[in-house]
N, C-alpha and C positions, 0 to 999 in steps of 0.2 A: 232344719226342723222348726216347726212353729211352736209357739209357747204352749198351745194345747197338747202338742205331742210330748214335750218335756214333762208337762204335768201328768199326763196319762202314764208315761214311762215311770215317773217317780212313784205314783200310786201303785203301779204294778210291782215295782221293786219292794216297796214297803209291805204290800200284801204277801208277796212271796217270802219275805224275811220272817214275818210274824207267823205265817203258816208253817214254816219249817221250825221256828223256835218254840212255839207254844202248842203245836198240835202234832201228835203222832197217832198211829193206828189204834193204839190202846185207848187213848183219850177220846178219839172219835167214836170208838165202839161203846165206851162208857156213856158218852153223851147221847148216842142213839138209843141205847138200851134203857136209859133213865127217862126218855121222853114220852114213854107210855103210848097213847094212841097217836101222838104226833111223830112217833119214831119214823114211819115211812116218809113223812114230809121233810123232817130234818135230814134224813139220809139223802133224799133226792136233791135237796138244796146243796148239801156238802159235795155230792157227786157232780152236780152241775157246775158249781163253783170251781172244782178241781179241773174240770174239762176246760173252762174258760181260761184258766191259768196255764193250760197246756201241760199239766203234770200227769204222770202215769195213773191210770184208774184201775188197773188190774188188781191191786191190793184191795180196793174198795169193792170190786166185783166179787172177789173171794169172800170178803167180809159179809157181803149181803147174803151169801149162801149160809153162813154161820148164824146170822141173826134172824133172817126171814125164811130160810129154807130155799130149796131149788127153784120152784115155780114162781113164788112171790118175789124172790130175790131177782130173778131175771126180769120180771114185770117192772119192778121199781128201777132197776138199772136202765132198762130201755126207756122209761119215761124221762129219766135224767139225761140220757144220751140224746134223746129227741129235743129236749129243752136246750141243751148245750148246742146242738146242731142249729136250731132256729136262731138262737141269740148270736152265735158266731157268724152265721150267714148274714144276719141283719147288720152286724158290725162291719163286715167286709163290704157289703153293698152300699152302706150309708156313707162310707169314706170318713168315718169319725177320726181316724188317725192314719192317714195315708203313709206317713214315713215309717211308722211301726209295722204296718201291714206289708210294706215293701221288703222288710227283713224276712218275712215268711216266704217270700218268693225265692229267697236264696237257700231254702231248705233243700237238702240233697234230692229228695224224691218229688220236688215240685213239678219239674218238667216231665217226669215219668207219669205222674197222675194226669197232668194236663194233656199229654199226647194220648194216654190211655182212654181218657174221657172222649176224645175226638174219634177214636177208633172203635172202642167197644165200651160204652157207658156202663152197662150193667156188670160186665165182667170185671171192670176196673174197681167198681165199688165193692163187689163181692170179695175180691182179693185183698184190697186195702183194709176193709172192715174186719176181715177174718184173721189178719196177721198182725200181732202186736209188735211189729218191727219198730214203729215209732208212735208217738203220742196220738191217741184218738182225737184229742183236742186240737192238735196241729192239723190233722186231716180236715177237721171242720172248717178251719180258716182257709186251708188250701182250696177246698171245694167251693168256698165262697168267692175265691179270687179267680177261679177258672170259669169258663162259660158253661154253666149247667142250669137247666130249668129247675126252679125250686121244688115244685110239686112232685115231679117224678123222682127227683133226688131224695126228697124227704121220705116218700113212700118206700122206695127200694132200699134206702139206707136203714130205715127203721126195721124193715122185715129181716134183712141180713143181720142187723145188730141184735135183734131179739133172738134169732136162731143161735148165734154165738153165745149170747148171754145165758141162754137156756142150757147150752152145752156146758159152759163153765160152771154155773151155779148148781145144776143137778149133779154134775160129776163131783164137785168138791163137797157138796152136802152129804153125798154118800161116804166120802172119805171121813168127814167130821163125825158121821154117825158111827163109823168104825164097827159095823155089825158083820160085814162080810169082807174080809181083807182081799179076797180074790176079785171082788167087784172094784175095789179101789185100785188094785194093780192093773186091772183091765182098762179102767178109765185113764189112768196115767199113761199107759202104753198108747191108747187111741189118741189121747190129747197130744202127746209128744209127736206121734206119727202125723197127725193132721197138721200141726203147726209146722213141722219139718217139710211136709209136702207142699203146703201153700207157700211157705217161705221160699222154697225152691222155685216154684212157678213165678213168684214175684221177682226173684233175682234174675231169672231167665228173661222175663219181660223187660226188666231194667237194662240188662246187658244188650238186648236186641235193639232197644231204642238208642243206646249209646253208639252201637255199631252203625246204625243208620245215620246218626248225626255226623259220624266221621267220614262217611262216604262222600 
């Protein structure tokens, strides 16, 4: 590893340490709520920063439904996801830290996504963006490392991401409103069924690729 790689790795570890030590969901929610008109901007920055650190963003997605409501929550989430996508893509293509990025290539689903992109670009993005199997942030770096054209990737990923964000935030906002319990139960059933179904498809896709590699 080069000196710059050690430096970036050290900064990453420090940021990760302080983010876990001094910030939790309650404190983040308080910060956003107390930001007034700047609340959306603060939330988007926190969400984007979380993506770049490759940390789970589902709690923030749910939080956006509570703070901003279903539709606006999905809108702000998608803006943050798009910013994270662009920055991550730029990092991987600029080769800022080759040694660190090579670690991402060892992620379990790296080859699955790589082969999936070569076979069916749109279907692969649809499945990976809709299944919270692993970090959305990691996906951003993986897609930057495989051979995808930026503009189609940006457009398709943003569309699918918005659809899923809208599904999450509108559903959870109904639960938070707690006006009609049957709506909440219906959403939870649909949510779990959708995740289970897409996860099954993704697992089958992964297993098929592994079988082909063993032939």
